[in-house]
C-alpha angles and dihedrals in degrees: 000000000000118000124209122236106196123201117210115198107197099192127105096187123107097234098087100212095127092047090049090054093048090049091050091054092047092051090051090052091049092050093051095039111028092182093064118098118217133199137162137227104202110190089212090065101049135061114231124182120228105266108253102158099265119139109269093246090063096062110099099214141047095307099104093042093050092049089050091051092050093046091051094054123094102211138003147218107203119195130184140166113235115243123179092348098310146065120283126288088230090061091046090052090053091050090049089059095052120096113229092248091059091076106016113127093004129122130243139177120206133222127181133181136190142153095266144003090268095110103024092134093056095093092057098036099042113020102032095059092052091052090046087057086064088054092245125163107237125198107248108253128013138221121254118188126197122214093248090058089066134057123190090350092306125117109241100172113095094208092051090049089054092049091050091051090050090051092052092052093043095054092055094042092050091046091054092047093050091049089058094047131081116261123248131226120304120267116277088242090069096056108017110127095020119121123224 
């Protein structure tokens, strides 16, 4: 049975660097594991409402369909540019729409990009804790790409290319390992505040 590795490109800008990085990781995963199916949710290509707590069916745009696509996937490569020391508001808005069970127990690898090394810890300090709240399994380590390591939305740094390939292989390998393992307790968000 084929499993789906879904890329999520969390940028709304027209440059395409984040999407190029996500695509690179997905291609590496496909090369190492030809039976894996890949797809991408690019936040530039969909219309998501600002999350205001309504049921998904009440949003008049792509919100419910995007959440359904994400929930149906088996593993993820999540990419984001780093703005003001953190991942994008567009990506946070998407995560705010997702029910906990959409990501619980699933695997993700993380990619960030920015102009300089100034915020290279942001992926681990900002994005990783939010995904851990969903009780996800995250590939140890992440890939951070500086602007001078890319040209025309293509990775030109050999070491970065190698790291992206490693990430692609690691996401699928960890996903397969998790599938074979026993699950842990549910996320605290599913039982916090309940008595018993």
